C-alpha positions in Angstrom: 97.4 126.4 108.4 100.5 128.3 106.6 103.0 126.7 108.7 101.6 123.2 108.5 101.4 123.6 104.7 105.0 124.5 104.7 106.0 121.9 107.2 104.5 119.2 104.9 106.1 120.9 101.9 109.0 120.6 103.6 108.9 116.5 104.4 107.4 116.3 100.7 110.8 117.7 99.4 113.2 115.8 102.1 111.1 112.5 100.7 112.0 113.5 96.8 115.7 114.5 97.9 116.0 110.8 99.5 114.0 109.6 96.5 116.2 111.1 94.0 119.3 110.1 95.8 118.5 106.3 96.2 117.8 106.4 92.3 121.1 108.1 91.6 122.8 105.5 93.4 121.1 102.6 92.5 121.9 103.9 88.5 125.7 104.5 89.7 
């Protein structure tokens, strides 16, 4: 359970970073 949670959180963080980068690229 713990590892599964961390894995999901990691994937979420990755997606969030990708989204932030995309928005930054659009703004720039």
